[in-house]
Structures are given as structure tokens and as C-alpha cells.
C-alpha positions in Angstrom: 119.5 51.7 155.9 116.8 49.5 157.4 113.1 49.8 156.2 110.5 48.9 158.9 106.7 48.7 158.2 103.8 48.9 160.4 100.4 47.9 158.8 97.7 50.5 158.4 94.9 49.8 160.8 96.8 47.2 162.8 100.2 45.7 163.6 102.1 44.0 160.8 104.0 40.7 161.1 107.9 40.9 161.3 109.1 40.8 157.9 112.7 40.5 156.8 114.0 41.3 153.2 117.0 42.6 151.5 116.5 45.5 149.0 118.6 43.8 146.3 117.4 40.3 146.8 117.3 38.4 143.5 113.7 36.9 143.0 111.9 34.9 140.3 108.6 36.6 141.3 107.2 39.4 139.0 105.6 42.1 140.8 103.3 44.6 138.9 104.7 48.3 138.8 101.9 50.6 139.8 102.7 54.1 139.4 99.4 55.9 139.8 97.1 55.8 142.9 94.3 54.2 140.8 96.6 51.4 139.6 98.0 50.9 143.2 94.3 50.6 144.6 93.3 48.0 141.9 96.2 45.8 142.9 95.1 45.9 146.6 91.4 45.3 145.6 92.4 42.3 143.4 94.7 40.6 146.0 94.0 37.1 147.0 92.3 34.3 145.1 92.4 30.5 144.9 95.5 30.1 142.7 98.4 27.9 144.0 100.6 30.9 144.0 99.4 34.4 144.2 100.5 37.9 145.1 99.1 39.9 148.0 99.4 43.8 148.0 98.9 45.7 151.2 99.8 49.2 152.6 102.2 49.8 155.6 103.8 52.7 156.9 107.6 52.9 155.9 110.2 53.5 158.7 113.9 54.0 157.9 116.6 53.0 160.5 120.3 53.5 160.6 122.2 50.3 160.8 125.8 49.7 161.9 126.0 47.5 158.8 124.8 49.6 155.9 124.9 46.8 153.4 121.8 45.2 155.0 118.4 46.4 154.4 115.7 44.9 156.6 112.0 45.3 156.6 110.5 45.0 160.2 107.7 46.3 162.4 110.4 48.0 164.5 114.0 48.9 164.1 116.6 46.3 165.4 117.9 47.0 169.0 120.8 49.3 168.8 119.7 51.0 165.6 118.6 54.6 165.4 115.2 55.5 163.6 116.0 58.4 161.1 112.5 58.7 159.4 109.0 57.6 160.2 106.1 57.6 157.9 105.4 60.6 155.6 105.4 64.2 156.7 102.5 65.9 154.8 100.9 69.3 154.9 97.7 69.9 157.0 95.5 69.7 153.7 97.0 66.4 152.5 96.7 62.7 153.6 99.9 60.6 154.3 99.1 57.4 152.2 101.2 54.5 153.5 103.6 52.6 151.2 102.6 49.8 148.9 104.1 46.3 149.6 103.6 42.8 147.9 104.3 39.3 149.1 103.9 36.0 147.2 101.9 33.4 148.8 103.2 29.9 148.4 101.4 26.6 148.0 102.1 25.5 151.5 100.7 28.9 153.2 104.2 30.5 153.3 104.8 34.1 152.4 107.8 35.3 150.4 109.7 38.4 151.9 107.9 41.6 151.3 108.9 43.9 148.6 108.3 47.6 148.6 106.4 48.7 145.5 105.8 52.4 146.5 107.0 54.3 149.5 103.8 56.2 149.8 102.8 59.8 149.1 101.1 62.8 150.3 97.7 62.8 148.6 95.9 66.1 148.1 92.3 67.0 147.0 93.7 67.6 143.4 94.7 63.9 143.2 91.3 62.8 143.9 89.1 65.1 141.8 88.2 62.6 139.1 87.4 59.9 141.6 85.3 62.4 143.6 83.2 63.1 140.6 82.4 59.5 140.0 81.5 58.8 143.6 79.3 61.9 143.7 77.3 60.8 140.6 76.5 57.5 142.5 75.9 59.2 145.8 72.6 58.2 147.4 71.0 61.6 147.9 67.5 61.7 149.7 65.0 64.0 147.9 64.2 67.4 149.5 60.7 67.0 150.9 57.8 69.2 149.9 55.9 70.9 152.9 52.7 72.7 152.5 51.8 75.8 154.4 48.5 74.0 155.4 48.7 70.2 155.0 45.6 69.3 153.3 44.4 67.6 150.0 42.4 70.6 148.6 42.9 74.1 147.6 40.9 77.0 146.1 41.3 78.4 142.5 43.8 81.3 142.5 44.6 80.9 146.1 46.4 77.6 145.4 49.2 76.3 147.7 52.4 77.6 149.3 55.0 74.8 149.3 58.5 75.0 150.8 61.4 72.6 151.7 64.3 72.2 154.0 67.7 73.5 152.8 70.0 70.7 154.1 73.4 69.4 153.1 73.9 65.8 152.8 77.3 64.3 153.6 78.6 60.8 152.8 81.8 59.3 154.4 83.7 57.1 152.1 87.2 56.3 150.7 88.8 57.1 147.3 91.8 55.3 146.4 92.5 54.3 150.0 92.1 57.9 151.2 89.2 58.8 153.7 87.0 61.5 152.3 83.7 63.3 152.8 81.4 64.1 150.0 78.9 66.7 150.3 75.7 67.4 148.3 74.1 70.7 148.9 70.8 72.1 147.2 71.6 74.8 144.7 68.3 75.1 142.9 64.5 74.3 143.3 62.0 73.8 140.5 58.4 73.9 141.6 55.8 72.5 139.2 52.1 72.8 140.1 51.2 69.8 137.7 48.8 71.9 135.6 49.4 73.9 132.5 51.4 76.8 134.3 55.0 77.1 133.8 57.2 75.8 136.6 58.9 78.2 139.0 62.7 77.9 139.7 64.3 79.5 142.8 67.7 79.5 144.5 66.0 79.2 147.9 63.8 76.6 149.6 60.7 78.9 149.9 59.2 80.3 153.0 56.0 81.2 154.8 53.1 82.5 152.8 53.7 86.1 154.1 57.4 86.0 153.5 59.5 87.4 150.8 60.5 83.8 149.8 57.1 82.6 149.7 56.3 80.2 146.7 52.8 80.4 145.2 51.2 77.9 143.0 47.8 79.5 142.3 46.0 76.9 140.2 43.9 79.2 137.9 41.6 76.3 136.9 39.7 73.7 139.0 40.9 70.0 138.9 43.0 67.4 140.5 46.7 68.1 140.5 50.0 66.6 141.8 52.6 69.2 142.6 56.2 68.4 142.5 59.6 69.7 143.6 62.8 68.8 141.6 66.1 69.9 143.5 69.4 70.2 141.9 72.3 69.2 144.1 75.9 70.5 143.6 78.9 68.7 145.2 82.0 69.3 147.2 84.6 66.9 148.9 87.4 67.1 151.3 90.0 64.7 152.6 88.6 63.8 156.2 89.9 65.9 158.9 91.1 68.7 156.5 89.2 72.1 156.6 88.8 72.8 152.8 86.0 71.7 150.6 86.7 71.3 146.9 84.0 71.7 144.3 82.9 68.7 142.1 82.0 69.0 138.6 78.4 67.8 137.7 75.2 67.9 139.4 72.4 65.5 140.8 68.6 65.8 140.8 65.9 64.4 143.0 62.1 64.8 142.8 59.4 64.7 145.4 55.7 65.3 144.9 52.5 65.9 146.9 49.5 63.7 147.2 46.8 64.6 144.5 45.2 67.9 145.4 41.6 68.8 144.5 41.4 72.3 143.3 37.9 73.8 143.8 36.0 77.0 142.4 35.3 79.5 145.0 31.5 80.2 145.3 30.5 83.8 146.5 27.5 83.9 148.6 25.7 86.9 150.3 24.7 86.5 153.8 22.7 88.7 155.9 
């Protein structure tokens, strides 16, 4: 059986190696995706001899001489390809195999050695990484919009704020797998900035005459700054797959208005 490799994101050089070659080089065994990803990220350096880890698709070829195992970009002429890459379900990602080569002092490379044949990665394999990535996701605060954009209000009439209910999506990679992480607004807390209790809703507010209108009445005159704290929940999916998976935890963002002068209303009789 022949093993051939094509590098992810580009073509690989022609490598040749035997499966049972004796070697003095020690390669780290990495069983988990996190361990494998750490090896790839730590490859390189300025040492005289170092080991480089990389991913490449694994192809199996049928040879006339089954005693030889060869790692190449293509099967040798006259051989038959019996397997190419990994066949994964629609909701999984085919993660290419992990290989290692040792870099010599003269710039040479050893024959590549297969560390892991690759695997079908599902969302369940990435949940812990997705949670960590979500906690550091740069989420833009939901912005406060006033019914009438002005820097003053009347006692007991107050202001009617609202915001936009827009998801935010970040494209990234987790353990070598391309994913999308989505933050969506789940709860809104409106604080008038005075002594009244904040109002919490599961909707972003609406026009002053709608059922979803938010009213911050300001019962006393003064200068106040209203704020909106938005609680975001998270989901992720492997890029190109249809199913979003919930992420444990939440994020919060805050936006505020400019100072608002709240005035008493004066009643005057006119003829």
C-alpha cells in the first residue's frame, strides 16, 4: 500500500518514506486535536535540528509490490488509487492527516512520517474551544437610538430609547477547523441613570406608540445619562454546515447617551 499526500491549501513536495523505516528521530505522539494543533503552531525555530509538523491529505494507492510504502503527492504510474482523503458526513469537517519532518543543519528534510491519518471533526469536538473563542470575541455594543435625538427631556415624559437587534458573526479557525461564531442579543437592560429601577426586556424596543416601546420617564429634573446593557448569547458552526450549536456563557456590552437635561414642565394659560 502506498501513502500519498497533498498539502492543505497548496501542493506538497514529493516525499518518499517507508512505513517501517528505522529512525533515530523522536516524534511527539499527539492523540487529541488540541495536542496536534499545538505541535503545528510550535513548529520551526532557530535550532540546528528541528521538527516541523504539517497537515496533508492522505491518499492510499495499490502497489504491485506491497512491501513498499511510499508517501508522494500522487500515486506512482501504474498504481491504482484505492482511497483519497476522508469521507465525512455533511455536518463534519475532514481534517487532513498530520505529518512530521526533521530539518537538518544543511537545510535538508527527513522523510515525512505520518503522525495521524486525519479525522472527521464534528461540532462536539470543538465545543470547549468555541466557548473560549466566544469569551474573547470582539462584539460591538448595541447602540441606543432615541425616538427624538435631542439632549433634553420633560419630567414624566422622559425618553423612548430603542436599539437594533442584529447578530454579529466572526470567521475563525479552531484546532485547524474553519468555523463561524455568532453572538446574538438575548436581553436588554435599560437604565435611565437616575434613581428609578432599570428595565430589562427580551426585545430591542420600538416606537413610542408601539407595544414594545421603552419609556424612561424621569420623575425628577436633573442631568442624567441613560445606558443600555446588552447580554449576548453565542452559537457556532463548522463553516459550510447548516447547524448552529449553542455555546455556554454570555457576553455583555454597554452603550450610553450623551447627558440629557430633564426639565420641569411649566403650565401656562393663554388666551
